[in-house]
C-alpha positions as CSV (number, residue, x, y, z in Angstrom):
1,M,-75.4,-136.5,-230.2
2,V,-74.7,-134.9,-226.8
3,L,-76.7,-131.8,-227.7
4,L,-79.6,-133.6,-229.3
5,G,-79.7,-136.2,-226.4
6,A,-79.8,-133.4,-223.8
7,L,-82.5,-131.5,-225.6
8,A,-84.6,-134.7,-226.1
9,L,-84.2,-135.6,-222.4
10,L,-85.2,-132.1,-221.2
11,S,-88.1,-131.8,-223.7
12,G,-89.4,-135.3,-222.7
13,L,-89.2,-134.4,-219.0
14,L,-91.1,-131.2,-219.5
15,A,-93.7,-132.8,-221.7
16,L,-94.3,-135.5,-219.2
17,A,-94.6,-133.0,-216.4
18,V,-97.0,-130.8,-218.3
19,S,-99.1,-133.8,-219.4
20,A,-99.4,-135.1,-215.8
21,L,-100.3,-131.6,-214.6
22,L,-103.1,-131.2,-217.2
23,R,-104.3,-134.7,-216.5
24,E,-104.7,-133.9,-212.8
25,L,-106.0,-130.4,-213.3
26,P,-109.5,-131.1,-211.9
27,E,-107.9,-132.5,-208.8
28,L,-105.7,-129.5,-208.6
29,Q,-108.8,-127.2,-208.6
30,G,-110.3,-129.1,-205.7
31,T,-107.0,-129.0,-203.9
32,I,-106.8,-125.3,-204.2
33,E,-110.3,-124.8,-202.9
34,N,-109.5,-127.1,-199.9
35,S,-106.3,-125.1,-199.3
36,V,-108.1,-121.8,-199.3
37,S,-110.7,-123.2,-196.9
38,G,-107.9,-124.6,-194.8
39,V,-106.1,-121.2,-194.7
40,R,-109.4,-119.5,-193.6
41,N,-110.0,-122.1,-190.9
42,W,-106.4,-121.7,-189.6
43,L,-106.8,-117.9,-189.4
44,V,-110.0,-118.3,-187.4
45,D,-109.1,-121.3,-185.2
46,G,-105.3,-121.0,-185.2
47,P,-103.1,-118.8,-183.0
48,L,-104.1,-115.6,-184.8
49,N,-107.8,-116.1,-183.7
50,L,-109.2,-113.8,-186.3
51,S,-112.9,-113.3,-186.8
52,P,-114.6,-114.0,-190.2
53,R,-115.4,-110.3,-190.4
54,Q,-111.7,-109.4,-190.1
55,I,-110.8,-111.8,-192.8
56,D,-113.5,-110.5,-195.2
57,E,-112.3,-106.9,-194.5
58,G,-108.7,-107.9,-195.2
59,V,-109.7,-109.6,-198.5
60,G,-111.7,-106.5,-199.4
61,S,-108.7,-104.2,-198.6
62,L,-106.5,-106.4,-200.8
63,T,-108.9,-106.3,-203.6
64,D,-109.2,-102.5,-203.4
65,W,-105.4,-102.2,-203.4
66,L,-105.1,-104.4,-206.4
67,R,-107.6,-102.3,-208.3
68,G,-105.9,-99.1,-207.3
69,H,-102.5,-100.4,-208.5
70,A,-103.7,-102.2,-211.6
71,E,-101.7,-100.0,-213.9
72,S,-98.4,-100.4,-212.1
73,L,-99.0,-104.2,-211.8
74,A,-99.7,-104.3,-215.5
75,A,-96.5,-102.4,-216.2
76,G,-94.6,-104.9,-214.0
77,A,-96.2,-107.8,-215.9
78,G,-95.1,-106.3,-219.2
79,A,-91.5,-105.9,-217.9
80,T,-91.6,-109.5,-216.7
81,A,-92.8,-110.7,-220.1
82,S,-90.1,-108.7,-221.8
83,A,-87.5,-110.3,-219.5
84,V,-88.8,-113.7,-220.3
85,V,-88.5,-113.0,-224.1
86,R,-85.0,-111.8,-223.6
87,L,-84.2,-114.9,-221.6
88,L,-85.6,-117.1,-224.4
89,V,-83.6,-115.2,-227.1
90,G,-80.5,-115.6,-225.0
91,G,-81.2,-119.3,-224.6
92,V,-81.5,-119.7,-228.4
93,L,-78.2,-117.8,-229.0
94,A,-76.5,-119.9,-226.3
95,L,-77.8,-123.1,-228.0
96,F,-76.5,-121.8,-231.3
97,A,-73.1,-121.0,-229.8
98,L,-73.0,-124.4,-228.1
99,V,-73.3,-126.2,-231.4
100,F,-70.1,-124.6,-232.6
101,L,-68.3,-125.1,-229.2
102,L,-69.2,-128.8,-229.3
103,H,-68.1,-129.2,-232.9
104,D,-65.0,-127.1,-233.0
105,G,-64.3,-126.3,-229.4
106,A,-60.7,-127.5,-229.5
107,R,-60.0,-125.4,-232.6
108,I,-61.6,-122.3,-231.1
109,W,-59.5,-122.7,-228.0
110,R,-56.3,-123.0,-230.0
111,G,-57.2,-119.9,-231.9
112,L,-57.7,-118.0,-228.7
113,T,-54.4,-119.1,-227.2
114,R,-52.5,-118.1,-230.3
115,R,-53.5,-114.5,-229.6
116,V,-51.8,-114.7,-226.2
117,P,-48.1,-113.7,-225.9
118,R,-45.9,-116.7,-226.4
119,D,-44.4,-116.6,-223.0
120,L,-47.9,-116.8,-221.5
121,A,-49.5,-119.1,-224.0
122,G,-48.5,-122.3,-222.2
123,R,-49.8,-121.2,-218.8
124,V,-53.0,-119.9,-220.3
125,D,-53.6,-123.1,-222.1
126,E,-52.9,-125.3,-219.0
127,R,-55.1,-123.2,-216.7
128,G,-57.9,-122.9,-219.2
129,R,-58.0,-126.7,-219.5
130,R,-57.9,-127.1,-215.7
131,A,-60.8,-124.6,-215.5
132,F,-62.8,-126.5,-218.1
133,A,-62.1,-129.8,-216.2
134,Q,-63.3,-128.3,-213.0
135,L,-66.5,-126.9,-214.7
136,S,-67.2,-130.3,-216.2
137,A,-66.8,-132.0,-212.8
138,Y,-69.1,-129.4,-211.3
139,M,-71.8,-130.1,-213.9
140,R,-71.5,-133.8,-213.5
141,A,-71.8,-133.5,-209.7
142,T,-74.8,-131.1,-210.2
143,I,-76.6,-133.6,-212.5
144,A,-75.9,-136.5,-210.1
145,V,-77.2,-134.5,-207.1
146,A,-80.3,-133.3,-209.0
147,F,-81.0,-136.9,-210.1
148,L,-80.6,-138.3,-206.6
149,D,-82.8,-135.6,-205.1
150,A,-85.5,-136.1,-207.7
151,A,-85.4,-139.9,-207.2
152,G,-85.6,-139.6,-203.4
153,I,-88.3,-137.1,-203.5
154,S,-90.4,-139.1,-205.9
155,I,-90.1,-142.2,-203.7
156,G,-91.1,-140.1,-200.7
157,L,-94.1,-138.6,-202.5
158,L,-95.3,-142.0,-203.7
159,V,-95.1,-143.4,-200.1
160,V,-96.9,-140.4,-198.6
161,G,-99.5,-140.4,-201.4
162,V,-99.1,-136.8,-202.5
163,P,-100.6,-135.9,-205.9
164,F,-98.6,-134.4,-208.8
165,V,-95.7,-136.7,-208.2
166,L,-94.3,-136.4,-211.7
167,P,-94.5,-132.6,-212.0
168,L,-93.0,-132.2,-208.5
169,T,-90.2,-134.6,-209.3
170,A,-89.4,-132.7,-212.5
171,L,-89.5,-129.4,-210.6
172,V,-87.0,-130.8,-208.0
173,F,-84.7,-132.1,-210.8
174,L,-84.7,-128.8,-212.7
175,G,-84.4,-126.8,-209.5
176,G,-81.2,-128.6,-208.7
177,F,-79.5,-126.7,-211.5
178,V,-80.4,-123.3,-210.0
179,P,-78.0,-122.5,-207.2
180,F,-79.6,-121.6,-203.8
181,V,-83.0,-120.4,-205.2
182,G,-83.9,-123.6,-207.0
183,A,-83.7,-125.9,-204.0
184,F,-85.6,-123.3,-201.9
185,V,-88.5,-122.9,-204.4
186,S,-88.8,-126.6,-205.1
187,G,-88.7,-127.2,-201.3
188,I,-91.7,-124.8,-200.8
189,A,-93.7,-126.7,-203.5
190,R,-92.9,-130.1,-201.9
191,S,-93.7,-128.9,-198.4
192,W,-97.0,-127.3,-199.4
193,S,-98.3,-130.3,-201.4
194,P,-99.1,-132.7,-198.6
195,C,-101.1,-130.1,-196.6
196,S,-102.8,-128.9,-199.8
197,S,-104.0,-132.4,-200.5
198,T,-105.7,-132.6,-197.2
199,G,-106.9,-129.1,-197.2
200,R,-105.3,-128.4,-193.7
201,L,-102.4,-126.4,-192.7
202,P,-99.6,-127.9,-190.5
203,R,-99.8,-126.8,-186.9
């Protein structure tokens, strides 16, 4: 029930986020266009004070560089796709192992401790149980923090009037489970959304 409930919760969360994203896709297209226009205006009118010609030349140089490195970029994309496949396979195997750990975890642990010398078995068993208790406490705290972050961010986004509230909330919640990087990436998405919706960059 724990496993099925967690999978149902995660699947429902992702389904709601994807559904909301697809529903607001036309608005996203207009937001991206406004953002590109806002970046261009900021480069011209902002502290960099670039001319439109310099911007066009920079875009042309970038396009030429992408064309010249198309093969290496394609190879990198293939490596990334392979890594994603390996990650998915690892996730399936982890899920498969989790079924047995949830069902017979105590029996598996007793079998492992029997292979330890008798004079060490008691200490290994005690410290293993302490480690599992600490890991459980860490996961409960992580879930609580991720939930509170997502709830607070969703309220803030609703008050400000930012679009894509549900996908951003789901991103914040899932990012809470990735140490360091998750909060940073979801923070970038949150901070960019308000200026994207107005088509202007913050000064």
